[in-house]
PAZAPA-4460 file (N, C-alpha, C; in steps of 0.05 Angstrom, whole numbers, plus 32768, in hexadecimal, padded with zeros to 4 digits):
% residues 343
    n_x    n_y    n_z   ca_x   ca_y   ca_z    c_x    c_y    c_z   seq   type   mol
   7928   74EA   85AA   7918   7501   859D   7928   750C   8586     1      X     A
   791B   7511   8571   7928   7520   855A   7929   753F   8561     2      X     A
   7941   7549   8563   7944   7564   856A   7935   7577   8558     3      X     A
   7933   7570   853E   7926   7583   852B   7907   7585   8531     4      X     A
   78FE   7571   8541   78E3   7572   8547   78DB   757E   8562     5      X     A
   78F2   7587   856F   78EF   7592   858B   78DA   75A9   858D     6      X     A
   78D9   75BC   857A   78C5   75CF   857B   78AA   75C4   857B     7      X     A
   78A4   75AF   856B   788A   75A3   856A   7883   7597   8585     8      X     A
   7896   7589   8593   7891   757D   85AD   788B   7594   85C0     9      X     A
   789A   75AA   85C0   7893   75BF   85D3   7878   75CA   85CE    10      X     A
   7870   75CC   85B5   7856   75D7   85AE   783F   75C5   85B9    11      X     A
   7844   75AC   85BE   7831   7599   85C7   7838   758F   85E3    12      X     A
   7848   75A0   85F3   7851   7596   860C   783C   7590   8620    13      X     A
   7825   759E   861E   780F   7597   8631   7804   757E   862D    14      X     A
   7805   7573   8615   77FB   7556   8611   780C   7544   8622    15      X     A
   7826   7548   8626   7836   7536   8633   7836   753B   8651    16      X     A
   782F   7553   865A   7830   755B   8677   7816   7558   8684    17      X     A
   77FF   7559   8676   77E6   7556   8684   77E3   753C   8690    18      X     A
   77D1   753A   86A5   77CE   7521   86B3   77C4   750A   86A0    19      X     A
   77D1   74F2   86A4   77C9   74DC   8692   77B0   74CE   869E    20      X     A
   779C   74CA   868F   7783   74BC   8699   777D   74A4   8687    21      X     A
   776D   7492   8693   7764   747B   8681   7756   7483   8667    22      X     A
   7758   7472   8653   7749   7478   863B   772A   747C   863F    23      X     A
   771F   7493   8637   7703   7496   8636   76F6   7484   8622    24      X     A
   76E0   7476   862B   76D4   7464   8618   76B8   746E   8613    25      X     A
   76AC   7466   85FB   7692   746D   85F3   767D   7457   85F5    26      X     A
   7687   7441   8601   7676   742A   8603   767A   741F   8620    27      X     A
   7667   740C   8628   7667   7403   8644   7675   73E8   8644    28      X     A
   768E   73E5   864B   769B   73CD   864C   7693   73BC   8664    29      X     A
   7689   73C9   8679   767F   73BB   8690   7666   73A8   8688    30      X     A
   7658   73B1   8674   7641   73A2   8669   764A   738F   8653    31      X     A
   765B   739A   8640   7664   738A   862A   7678   7374   8630    32      X     A
   768A   7379   8642   76A0   7366   864B   76A1   7367   866A    33      X     A
   768B   735B   8676   7689   735C   8694   769F   734D   86A0    34      X     A
   76A9   7355   86B7   76C0   7348   86C5   76B5   732F   86D4    35      X     A
   76C8   731B   86D6   76C3   7304   86E6   76C6   730D   8704    36      X     A
   76C2   72F9   8716   76C7   72FC   8733   76E5   72FF   8737    37      X     A
   76ED   7317   8741   7709   731B   8745   7713   7317   8761    38      X     A
   7702   730E   8772   7708   7309   878E   7720   72F6   8790    39      X     A
   7735   72FB   879F   774C   72EB   87A4   775E   72E7   878C    40      X     A
   7758   72F8   8777   7768   72F8   875F   777D   730C   875F    41      X     A
   7794   7306   8750   77A9   731B   874C   77B8   7315   8733    42      X     A
   77C5   732A   872A   77D6   7327   8712   77F4   7326   8719    43      X     A
   7804   7315   870F   7821   7317   8715   782C   731F   86F9    44      X     A
   7838   7336   86F8   7841   7342   86DE   7861   7345   86DD    45      X     A
   786C   7342   86C8   7888   733F   86C6   7898   735A   86D1    46      X     A
   78AC   7356   86E0   78BA   736D   86EA   78C9   737D   86D5    47      X     A
   78D6   736E   86C5   78E3   737A   86AC   78D8   736F   8693    48      X     A
   78DD   737D   867D   78D5   7373   8663   78EB   736A   8651    49      X     A
   78E6   7359   863F   78FB   734E   862F   7904   7362   8618    50      X     A
   78F3   7375   8612   78F8   7389   85FC   78FA   73A4   860A    51      X     A
   790D   73B4   8602   7910   73CF   8610   78FA   73E1   860A    52      X     A
   78EC   73DF   85F3   78D6   73F2   85EB   78BB   73E6   85F7    53      X     A
   78BB   73D0   8606   78A0   73C5   860F   7891   73D7   8622    54      X     A
   789E   73E7   8634   788C   73F5   8646   7875   7404   863A    55      X     A
   787A   7411   8623   7864   7421   8618   784C   7410   860E    56      X     A
   7852   73F6   8609   783C   73E3   8601   7830   73D5   8619    57      X     A
   783F   73CD   862C   7836   73BB   8640   782E   73C9   865B    58      X     A
   783A   73DF   8661   7834   73ED   867A   7817   73F6   867B    59      X     A
   780C   7402   8664   77F0   7409   8664   77DC   73F1   866A    60      X     A
   77E4   73D9   8660   77D3   73C2   8667   77D5   73BB   8685    61      X     A
   77EE   73BD   8690   77F3   73B5   86AD   77E1   73CA   86BE    62      X     A
   77E1   73E2   86B5   77D2   73F7   86C4   77B5   73F3   86C2    63      X     A
   77AB   73EA   86AB   778E   73E3   86A8   7786   73CC   86BA    64      X     A
   7799   73B7   86BC   7793   73A2   86CD   7792   73AB   86EB    65      X     A
   77A4   73BC   86F1   77A8   73C5   870E   7790   73D5   8716    66      X     A
   7780   73E0   8704   7769   73EE   870D   7752   73DA   8713    67      X     A
   7756   73C1   870D   7741   73AD   8712   7747   7399   8728    68      X     A
   7761   7393   872D   776A   7380   8742   7786   7384   8747    69      X     A
   7791   7378   875E   77AD   737C   8764   77BF   7372   8750    70      X     A
   77D5   7381   874A   77E9   7378   8739   7805   7378   8747    71      X     A
   7813   7361   8746   782D   735F   8752   7841   735C   873B    72      X     A
   785A   7367   8740   786E   7362   872C   7881   734F   8736    73      X     A
   788D   733D   8724   789D   7326   872B   78AD   731E   8713    74      X     A
   78C3   730F   8719   78D1   7302   8704   78C1   72E9   86F8    75      X     A
   78AA   72EE   86EF   7895   72D9   86E9   78A1   72C8   86D1    76      X     A
   78B2   72D1   86C0   78BC   72C4   86A8   78D6   72B5   86B0    77      X     A
   78DD   72B5   86C7   78F8   72A9   86CF   78FB   728D   86C3    78      X     A
   7911   7287   86B8   7916   726C   86AB   7914   7270   868C    79      X     A
   790A   7287   8682   7908   728C   8665   791E   729E   865B    80      X     A
   7937   7297   8665   794D   72AA   8662   7952   72AC   8643    81      X     A
   7950   7298   8634   7959   7298   8617   7948   72AC   8607    82      X     A
   792D   72AA   8607   791F   72BE   85F8   791E   72DA   8605    83      X     A
   791F   72DB   8621   791F   72F5   862C   7939   7306   8625    84      X     A
   794E   72F7   8627   7967   7306   8621   7969   730E   8604    85      X     A
   7959   7301   85F2   795B   7308   85D4   7944   731B   85CB    86      X     A
   7933   7324   85DF   791F   7337   85D9   7904   7330   85D2    87      X     A
   78FE   7316   85D1   78E2   730E   85CA   78DE   72F1   85C8    88      X     A
   78C6   72E7   85C2   78C0   72CB   85C0   78CD   72BF   85A8    89      X     A
   78D3   72A8   85A7   78DF   729A   858F   78CA   7297   8578    90      X     A
   78D4   729E   8560   78C4   7299   8549   78C3   727C   8541    91      X     A
   78AC   7270   8538   78AB   7254   8532   78C0   724F   851B    92      X     A
   78CC   7238   851C   78E1   7232   8508   78D6   7231   84EC    93      X     A
   78BD   7229   84E8   78B1   7229   84CD   78AD   7245   84C3    94      X     A
   78AD   725A   84D2   78AA   7274   84CA   78C4   7284   84C5    95      X     A
   78DA   7278   84CE   78F4   7286   84CF   78FD   728A   84B3    96      X     A
   78F5   727B   849E   78FC   727F   8483   78F2   7299   8478    97      X     A
   78DC   72A4   8485   78CF   72BB   847B   78DA   72D6   848B    98      X     A
   78EB   72D0   849C   78F2   72E7   84AF   78FD   7300   849E    99      X     A
   78F1   7317   84A6   78FA   732F   8498   78E7   7338   8482   100      X     A
   78D5   7326   8479   78C2   732E   8463   78AA   733A   8471   101      X     A
   7896   7346   8460   7880   7351   846B   7870   7340   847B   102      X     A
   7866   734A   8493   7857   733D   84A5   7866   7325   84B3   103      X     A
   787F   7326   84B4   788F   7311   84C1   78A6   7321   84D1   104      X     A
   78AE   7316   84E8   78C3   7320   84F9   78DD   7324   84EA   105      X     A
   78EE   7335   84F6   7909   733A   84EB   791E   7327   84F7   106      X     A
   7918   7319   850C   792B   7306   8517   791C   72F1   8526   107      X     A
   792C   72DB   852F   7920   72C4   8538   7912   72C8   8555   108      X     A
   7918   72DF   8562   790C   72E5   857B   78FC   72FF   857C   109      X     A
   78EF   7304   8566   78E3   7320   8560   78C6   7320   8566   110      X     A
   78BA   730A   8571   789E   730B   857A   789E   7316   8596   111      X     A
   7895   732F   8598   7899   733D   85B2   7882   7333   85C4   112      X     A
   788C   732B   85DC   7878   731F   85EF   7883   731C   8609   113      X     A
   7872   7317   861F   7879   7314   863C   7866   72FE   8646   114      X     A
   7872   72F2   865E   7861   72DF   866C   7857   72EE   8685   115      X     A
   783C   72E7   868D   7831   72F2   86A7   781F   72DC   86B1   116      X     A
   7814   72DF   86C9   7804   72CB   86D5   77EB   72D9   86E4   117      X     A
   77D6   72CA   86E2   77BF   72D2   86F3   77BA   72BD   8707   118      X     A
   77BA   72C6   8720   77B5   72B5   8739   779A   72B8   8745   119      X     A
   778C   72A3   874B   7776   72A4   875D   7777   728C   8770   120      X     A
   777A   7293   878A   7780   727F   879E   7798   726F   8796   121      X     A
   7794   7254   8795   77AB   7243   878D   77AD   723E   876E   122      X     A
   779B   7249   8760   779B   7245   8743   77AB   725A   8735   123      X     A
   77BE   7251   8723   77CF   7263   8715   77CA   725F   86F6   124      X     A
   77C6   7275   86E8   77C2   7274   86CB   77DB   7281   86BF   125      X     A
   77EC   7273   86B2   7804   727F   86A6   77FE   7287   8689   126      X     A
   7805   72A0   8684   77FC   72AB   866A   7814   72B9   865C   127      X     A
   7812   72B8   8641   7824   72C7   8630   7813   72DE   8624   128      X     A
   7820   72F6   8622   7813   730D   8613   7826   7313   85FD   129      X     A
   781D   730E   85E5   782C   7312   85CC   7822   732C   85BE   130      X     A
   7831   7342   85C0   7828   735B   85B3   7837   7363   859C   131      X     A
   7844   734F   858E   7852   7354   8576   7840   735C   8560   132      X     A
   784B   7369   854B   783B   7371   8534   7835   735B   851F   133      X     A
   783F   7344   8524   783F   732D   8510   782A   7319   8518   134      X     A
   781B   7310   8504   7804   72FC   8508   780F   72E0   850A   135      X     A
   7825   72DC   851C   7833   72C3   8521   7832   72BC   853E   136      X     A
   7829   72A5   8545   782A   729B   8562   7844   728D   8567   137      X     A
   7851   7294   857D   7868   7286   8584   7863   726B   8591   138      X     A
   7863   7257   8581   785A   723C   858A   786A   7230   85A2   139      X     A
   7882   7238   85A3   7893   722F   85BB   7886   723A   85D4   140      X     A
   787F   7253   85D5   7872   7261   85EC   7857   7255   85F1   141      X     A
   7849   7255   85DB   782D   724C   85DC   782A   722F   85EB   142      X     A
   783E   7220   85E5   783D   7204   85F0   7846   7205   860E   143      X     A
   784F   721B   8618   7859   721D   8634   7846   722B   8647   144      X     A
   7832   7237   863C   781E   7247   864D   7802   723D   864C   145      X     A
   77F1   7244   865E   77D5   723E   865E   77C7   724D   864A   146      X     A
   77CB   7267   8647   77BF   7279   8634   77D2   728A   8627   147      X     A
   77CE   728F   860F   77E0   729E   85FC   77CF   72B5   85F0   148      X     A
   77D2   72CE   85F9   77C3   72E4   85EF   77D4   72F0   85D8   149      X     A
   77C5   72F3   85C2   77D2   72FD   85A9   77C5   7318   859F   150      X     A
   77D5   732C   859C   77C9   7346   8593   77C4   7343   8575   151      X     A
   77D7   733F   8563   77D3   733C   8547   77CF   731F   8540   152      X     A
   77B7   7314   8544   77B3   72F9   8540   77B0   72F0   8524   153      X     A
   77BA   72D8   851B   77B6   72CF   8500   7799   72CD   84FC   154      X     A
   778E   72D1   84E0   7772   72CE   84DC   7767   72B2   84D9   155      X     A
   777A   729E   84DB   7772   7282   84DA   776A   7277   84F6   156      X     A
   7762   725E   84F7   775A   7252   8510   7773   7254   8524   157      X     A
   776F   7259   853C   7783   7258   8551   7783   7240   8564   158      X     A
   7799   723B   856F   779A   7225   8583   7788   722C   8599   159      X     A
   777F   7216   85A8   776A   7219   85BD   7773   722D   85D4   160      X     A
   778C   722F   85D9   7796   7241   85EE   779F   725E   85E4   161      X     A
   779B   7263   85CB   77A2   727D   85C1   778A   728F   85BE   162      X     A
   778B   72A7   85C9   7775   72B8   85CA   777B   72D2   85BC   163      X     A
   776A   72DD   85AC   776C   72F8   85A0   7766   730D   85B6   164      X     A
   7779   7320   85B8   7776   7332   85CD   7773   7350   85C3   165      X     A
   7776   7354   85A9   7774   7371   859D   778E   737E   859E   166      X     A
   778D   7396   8591   77A6   73A5   858E   77A4   73BF   859F   167      X     A
   77B6   73D1   859D   77B9   73E6   85B1   77C3   73FF   85A1   168      X     A
   77BF   7417   85AC   77CC   742E   85A0   77E8   7432   85A6   169      X     A
   77F7   7442   8598   7812   7447   859D   7818   7453   85B9   170      X     A
   7806   7468   85C1   780A   7476   85D8   77EF   747B   85E4   171      X     A
   77E5   7466   85F6   77CB   7468   8600   77C4   7481   860F   172      X     A
   77D7   748B   861E   77D1   74A4   862F   77CD   74BC   861D   173      X     A
   77DD   74BF   8608   77D8   74D5   85F7   77BF   74D3   85E6   174      X     A
   77BA   74BB   85DE   77A2   74B7   85CE   7789   74BA   85DF   175      X     A
   778C   74B4   85F9   7775   74B8   860C   776D   74D6   860E   176      X     A
   7783   74E8   860D   777D   7505   860E   7770   750D   85F3   177      X     A
   7779   7502   85DE   776D   7509   85C3   774F   74FF   85C3   178      X     A
   774A   74E9   85CC   7730   74DD   85CB   771C   74ED   85DD   179      X     A
   7728   74F4   85F3   7717   7506   8607   770E   751F   85F9   180      X     A
   771F   752A   85E8   7719   7543   85D9   7702   753D   85C5   181      X     A
   7704   7525   85B8   76EF   751E   85A4   76D6   7518   85B1   182      X     A
   76D4   7509   85C8   76BC   7504   85D4   76AE   751B   85E1   183      X     A
   76C0   752F   85E9   76B6   7547   85F5   76AB   755A   85E1   184      X     A
   76B9   755F   85CC   76B0   7571   85B7   76C0   7569   859D   185      X     A
   76B3   755A   858A   76C1   7551   8574   76CB   7569   8563   186      X     A
   76E4   7568   855B   76F0   757E   854B   76E5   757E   852F   187      X     A
   76E7   7595   8522   76DD   7597   8507   76ED   7586   84F5   188      X     A
   76E2   7577   84E2   76EE   7566   84CF   76F6   7578   84B7   189      X     A
   770D   7585   84BC   7717   7597   84A5   7728   758B   8491   190      X     A
   7731   7573   8496   7742   7563   8482   7731   754D   8475   191      X     A
   7737   7547   845D   772B   7532   844F   7736   7516   8455   192      X     A
   774A   750E   8447   7756   74F5   844B   7771   74F9   8459   193      X     A
   7778   74EA   846D   7791   74ED   847B   77A2   74D2   847C   194      X     A
   77BB   74D5   8475   77CC   74BE   8477   77EA   74C5   8476   195      X     A
   77F7   74C4   848E   7812   74C7   8491   7821   74AD   8495   196      X     A
   7837   74A6   8487   7843   748C   848B   7861   748F   848D   197      X     A
   786E   747B   849A   788A   747A   8499   7892   746C   847E   198      X     A
   78AB   746F   8477   78B4   7466   845E   78C8   744E   845E   199      X     A
   78C8   743F   8474   78DD   742B   8478   78D3   740F   8478   200      X     A
   78B8   740A   8477   78AD   73EF   8479   78AE   73E1   845F   201      X     A
   78AA   73C6   8461   78A9   73B5   8448   7891   73BA   8437   202      X     A
   787D   73C8   8442   7865   73CF   8432   7866   73EA   8424   203      X     A
   787F   73F4   8422   7882   7410   8416   7877   7412   83FA   204      X     A
   7878   73FD   83EB   786D   7400   83CF   784F   7404   83CF   205      X     A
   7842   73F6   83E2   7824   73FB   83E3   781F   7416   83ED   206      X     A
   782B   741E   8402   7829   7439   840C   782D   744E   83F9   207      X     A
   7844   744C   83E9   7849   7460   83D6   7834   7461   83C0   208      X     A
   7829   7449   83B6   7816   7448   83A2   77FB   7458   83AB   209      X     A
   77F4   7451   83C2   77DB   745D   83CE   77DF   747E   83D1   210      X     A
   77F3   7485   83DD   77F9   74A2   83E1   77FB   74AF   83C5   211      X     A
   7808   74A4   83B2   780A   74B1   8399   77F0   74B3   838A   212      X     A
   77DF   749F   838E   77C5   749F   8381   77B3   74B7   838D   213      X     A
   77B5   74BB   83A7   77A5   74CE   83B4   77B1   74EA   83AE   214      X     A
   77CC   74ED   83AE   77D7   7507   83A8   77D1   750F   838B   215      X     A
   77CE   74FB   8379   77C7   7501   835E   77AA   7505   8357   216      X     A
   7799   7502   836D   777D   7505   8368   7774   7521   836E   217      X     A
   7759   7524   836B   774E   7540   8374   7744   753E   8391   218      X     A
   7748   752A   839F   773F   7527   83BA   774F   7537   83CD   219      X     A
   7746   753F   83E4   7754   754D   83F9   7765   753A   840A   220      X     A
   777E   7538   8404   778F   7525   8410   77A5   7533   8421   221      X     A
   77A8   752C   843A   77BE   7537   844A   77D0   751E   8453   222      X     A
   77EA   7520   844D   77FA   750A   8457   7812   7505   8445   223      X     A
   781D   74ED   8446   7833   74E5   8436   7847   74D9   8449   224      X     A
   7861   74DF   8446   7875   74CF   8454   7885   74E2   8466   225      X     A
   787B   74FA   846E   7887   750A   8482   7876   7508   849C   226      X     A
   787F   74FA   84AF   7870   74F4   84C8   7871   750B   84DA   227      X     A
   785C   750C   84EC   785B   7522   8501   785F   7515   851D   228      X     A
   7863   7527   8531   7864   751C   854C   7848   7514   8553   229      X     A
   7847   7503   8567   782F   74F4   856E   7816   7506   8573   230      X     A
   781A   751B   8584   7800   752B   8589   77F8   7539   856F   231      X     A
   780B   7543   855F   7803   7551   8546   77F5   753C   8534   232      X     A
   77FE   7525   8532   77F3   7510   8523   77D6   750A   852B   233      X     A
   77D2   7507   8546   77B7   7503   8551   77A4   7519   854A   234      X     A
   77AE   7532   854C   779D   7549   8544   7795   7547   8527   235      X     A
   77A8   753F   8516   779F   753C   84F9   778B   7526   84F4   236      X     A
   778F   750F   8502   777B   74FA   8500   7760   7504   850A   237      X     A
   775E   7512   851F   7745   751B   852A   7736   752C   8518   238      X     A
   7747   753B   8509   773B   7550   84F5   7734   7544   84D9   239      X     A
   773A   752A   84D5   7735   751E   84B9   771B   7510   84B8   240      X     A
   7710   750F   84A0   76F7   7500   849B   76FF   74E3   8497   241      X     A
   7714   74DD   8489   771E   74C1   8483   773A   74BF   8489   242      X     A
   7741   74A8   8495   775E   74A3   849B   7767   7489   848D   243      X     A
   777D   748B   847F   7788   7472   8471   7797   7462   8485   244      X     A
   7793   7448   8483   77A3   7434   8492   77AE   7421   847C   245      X     A
   77CA   741E   847D   77D8   740C   846B   77EB   73FA   847C   246      X     A
   77EF   73E1   8476   7800   73D1   8485   781E   73DB   8484   247      X     A
   782D   73D5   849A   7849   73DA   849B   785A   73C1   849B   248      X     A
   7869   73BD   84AE   7877   73A2   84B1   7864   738A   84B5   249      X     A
   784F   7391   84C4   7838   737E   84CB   7820   7388   84BD   250      X     A
   780A   7377   84C0   77F1   737E   84B1   77E1   7395   84C0   251      X     A
   77E9   739C   84D7   77DA   73B1   84E5   77ED   73C6   84F0   252      X     A
   77E4   73E1   84EF   77F4   73F6   84F9   77E3   7405   850F   253      X     A
   77F0   7417   851E   77E1   7425   8532   77CA   7438   8525   254      X     A
   77D1   7440   850C   77BE   7453   84FF   77A1   7449   8500   255      X     A
   779C   7430   84FB   7780   7427   84FC   7775   742B   8519   256      X     A
   7784   7425   852B   777A   7424   8548   7774   7441   8550   257      X     A
   7787   7452   8549   7784   746E   8552   776F   747E   8545   258      X     A
   776C   7478   8529   7757   7485   851B   773B   747D   8524   259      X     A
   7738   7463   8529   771E   7458   8532   7718   7464   854F   260      X     A
   772C   7468   855F   7727   7473   8579   771C   748F   8579   261      X     A
   7726   749E   8564   7720   74BB   8562   7709   74C2   854E   262      X     A
   76FB   74AC   8545   76E4   74B1   8535   76E8   74BB   8519   263      X     A
   76FE   74B1   850D   7704   74B6   84F1   7703   749B   84E2   264      X     A
   76F4   749B   84CC   76F0   7484   84BD   7709   7479   84B1   265      X     A
   770D   7460   84B5   7727   7454   84AB   7721   7446   8491   266      X     A
   7733   744A   847B   7733   743C   8463   774D   742E   8462   267      X     A
   774A   7412   845C   7762   7401   845D   775D   73E7   844E   268      X     A
   7772   73DD   8442   7770   73C2   8439   7767   73AF   8450   269      X     A
   775A   739A   8449   7752   7386   845E   7769   737F   846E   270      X     A
   7766   7380   8489   777D   737A   849C   7780   735D   84A0   271      X     A
   7798   7353   849A   779D   7337   849B   77A5   732C   84B8   272      X     A
   7792   7334   84CA   7793   7329   84E4   7778   7329   84F1   273      X     A
   7776   731E   8509   775B   731A   8515   775B   7327   8532   274      X     A
   7743   7331   853A   7740   733F   8554   772C   732E   8564   275      X     A
   7726   7335   857D   7712   7327   858B   76F6   7328   857D   276      X     A
   76F0   733F   8572   76D7   7340   8562   76DD   7344   8545   277      X     A
   76CC   733D   8534   76D1   7340   8517   76D1   735D   850F   278      X     A
   76E5   7364   84FF   76E8   7380   84F3   76DB   737F   84D9   279      X     A
   76C4   738D   84D6   76B3   738B   84BE   76B5   73A2   84AB   280      X     A
   76BA   739C   8492   76BA   73AF   847C   769E   73BD   847C   281      X     A
   769D   73D6   8479   7684   73E6   8477   7676   73EA   8491   282      X     A
   7682   73DE   84A7   7674   73E2   84C0   7689   73F2   84D3   283      X     A
   76A2   73E7   84D3   76B7   73F3   84E6   76CC   7401   84D7   284      X     A
   76CE   73FD   84BD   76E2   7409   84AA   76D8   7403   848F   285      X     A
   76E7   740F   847B   76E1   740A   845F   76FA   73FD   8450   286      X     A
   76F5   73E6   8444   770B   73D7   8439   7713   73E1   841C   287      X     A
   772B   73E1   8418   7738   73E5   83FE   773F   73CA   83F1   288      X     A
   7744   73CB   83D8   7751   73B5   83CA   776D   73B1   83D6   289      X     A
   7776   7397   83D7   7790   7392   83E4   77A7   73A5   83D8   290      X     A
   77A7   73AC   83C1   77BB   73BB   83B3   77B5   73DA   83B5   291      X     A
   779F   73E0   83C3   7798   73FD   83C5   778F   740A   83AC   292      X     A
   778A   73FA   8396   7785   7407   837D   776B   7418   837C   293      X     A
   7758   7412   838E   773F   7422   838D   773C   7436   83A2   294      X     A
   7753   7441   83AC   7752   7451   83C5   7746   746C   83BC   295      X     A
   7749   7479   83A5   773E   7491   839E   771F   748F   839D   296      X     A
   7716   7479   8390   76F9   7473   838D   76ED   7470   83AA   297      X     A
   76FA   745F   83BB   76ED   745B   83D5   76EC   7474   83E6   298      X     A
   7701   7482   83E6   7705   749B   83F6   76F1   74B0   83EC   299      X     A
   76EE   74B1   83D2   76DC   74C5   83C6   76BE   74C1   83CE   300      X     A
   76B7   74A6   83CE   769C   74A0   83D5   7698   74A7   83F4   301      X     A
   76AA   74A2   8405   76A8   74A8   8421   76A6   74C5   8426   302      X     A
   76B8   74D6   8419   76B8   74F2   841D   769D   74FF   8415   303      X     A
   768D   74F2   8404   7674   74FD   83FB   765C   74F4   840C   304      X     A
   7661   74E1   841F   764B   74D4   842E   7651   74D8   844C   305      X     A
   7649   74EF   8457   764E   74F5   8471   763E   74E1   8486   306      X     A
   7627   74D9   847C   7616   74C8   848F   7625   74AC   8492   307      X     A
   762F   74A2   847A   763D   7489   847C   7656   748A   848F   308      X     A
   7665   74A1   848B   767D   74A6   849C   7675   74A4   84B9   309      X     A
   7660   74B4   84C0   7658   74B5   84DC   7650   749A   84E7   310      X     A
   7642   7489   84D9   763B   7470   84E1   7653   745C   84E6   311      X     A
   7665   745E   84D5   767D   744C   84D4   768E   7457   84ED   312      X     A
   7692   7470   84EF   76A3   747B   8504   7698   7473   8520   313      X     A
   767D   7476   8523   7671   7470   853F   7676   7453   8546   314      X     A
   7673   7440   8532   7675   7423   853A   7693   741E   853D   315      X     A
   76A5   742C   852E   76C2   7427   8530   76CC   742E   854D   316      X     A
   76BF   7443   8558   76C8   744E   8571   76C1   7438   8587   317      X     A
   76A9   742B   8582   76A2   7415   8595   76B4   73FC   8590   318      X     A
   76BC   73F7   8577   76CE   73E2   8572   76EA   73E8   8580   319      X     A
   76F3   7400   857F   770A   7406   858D   7708   7400   85AD   320      X     A
   76F2   7408   85B9   76EE   7402   85D5   76F0   73E5   85DB   321      X     A
   76E5   73D5   85C9   76E1   73B7   85CE   76F9   73A7   85C6   322      X     A
   770A   73B2   85B6   771F   73A2   85A9   773B   73AF   85AB   323      X     A
   773D   73CA   85AE   7757   73D7   85AB   775E   73E6   85C7   324      X     A
   774B   73E7   85D9   7752   73F6   85F2   775E   73E3   8607   325      X     A
   7771   73F0   8616   777D   73DF   862B   776A   73D4   863F   326      X     A
   7753   73E3   8644   7740   73DA   8655   7732   73C1   864A   327      X     A
   772E   73BF   8630   7721   73A6   8626   7734   7390   8628   328      X     A
   7750   7394   8624   7764   7380   8627   7764   7375   8642   329      X     A
   7765   7388   8657   7765   737E   8672   774C   736E   8678   330      X     A
   7735   7374   866F   771D   7366   8674   771C   734B   8668   331      X     A
   7726   734A   864F   7728   7331   8642   773B   731D   864F   332      X     A
   7752   7328   8657   7765   7318   8665   7759   730B   867E   333      X     A
   774B   731B   868F   773E   7310   86A7   7727   72FE   86A1   334      X     A
   7718   7306   868E   76FE   72F4   8686   770A   72D8   867F   335      X     A
   771F   72D8   866E   7728   72BF   8663   7737   72AE   8679   336      X     A
   7745   72BB   868B   7753   72AA   869F   7744   72A3   86B8   337      X     A
   772F   72B3   86BD   7721   72AE   86D7   7705   72A5   86D3   338      X     A
   76FA   72A7   86BA   76E0   729F   86B6   76DC   7289   86A1   339      X     A
   76D4   7270   86A8   76D3   725B   8692   76C2   7265   867C   340      X     A
   76CE   7262   8663   76C0   726B   864A   76C0   728A   8646   341      X     A
   76CE   7299   8657   76CE   72B5   8654   76E2   72BC   863C   342      X     A
   76DB   72D3   8630   76ED   72DE   861A   76E8   72FB   8617   343      X     A
***
C-alpha cells in the first residue's frame, strides 16, 4: 500500500470491511446459460498458483464454482514444474520475437494460467485457464489439455479445444458492492467524461493524445494520469456519463469491464480480442478511431443524447453479466466440460 494514500483507504474502510457477497446480476443466467447435470461432478482446483498475484484473479472463480458443485484442491498440475516455477505458461516460440511490445508478454513464461480438472464419475476433463492480458494461446499447454479456456482470446479462428471465457474485474468483491449501489439506487451522473490511466504502459502515446484532446476541448472531462484508490475510482465511474477505455499492455483493461458493470457508457477503440458473445459498436459500447482522433466528436454526441446513453448502458450491463462476471465464467466452464456442445 502507498502510505501517501493511507487517508484515502481509511476514508473507504467500510468498503473493505463489509461482508463480501456474490456479484448482483441484472439478467437471468439460469435462463441464458443453464447448467448441465452436475450430479456426481466435482472440480479439482490447484492448491497453489504459479503467479504470486493470481489469487485475486482466480479465487473468485473457484468460489463461483464452489457455489454450484463440490470443489477440491490438489496438486493438479504436478509434473509441470518448468512453467510453474517460472510463473506462467510458455509463450509460443514464434511469438517470442515480439516479447515486450504492445499486446505481447514481457517474458517467455508470461502467459498467466493454471491447470484444473472437472470430474464426473470416471470421466476427467483436463483444462487450462489462461487469464493473461495477451491475445496469445500457449500452444504447448493447449496441446496437453482437453480444453483451454482463454480470457483475452485472439479475434481470429481458434483451435477446436480453445474456448473464449470472458474477462473479469480487478476486484470482484468491491465491484459487487458498487454494483449493488447502482442497482438499488443509481447515483447522479454529475461527471461528463471520465478516464484515469496509469502512465507506464506501451500505449502511453495513445493515452496521452486522447487525454490531451479532451483536456483541450470544452467538454466536461475528469481524469488524466493521477490514479485513485479502487473504491474512489469506482465511485467516479458510477457518477460519470461516459467512461474512456484505452488499451494498456494488452488490448483490454479492467476499465471497460468495470464501467459496463456500473452502467456507464464506454467509449473505446475497437478491442482487438474476442469474448464469448460479440461486443457490438453502438450496442454495448461506442467505438473510436484506432488512434483516438475523433474522441471529442464521439463523446460530445454521447453527452447530448441521454436516450442513446441509457440504451447502451442497459445492454452493456447485460453483456457484463454474460461475459465478464465470474458467475458466467463458472457456468461456461461447466457447460463446456459436462454438456456436449455446451458453451
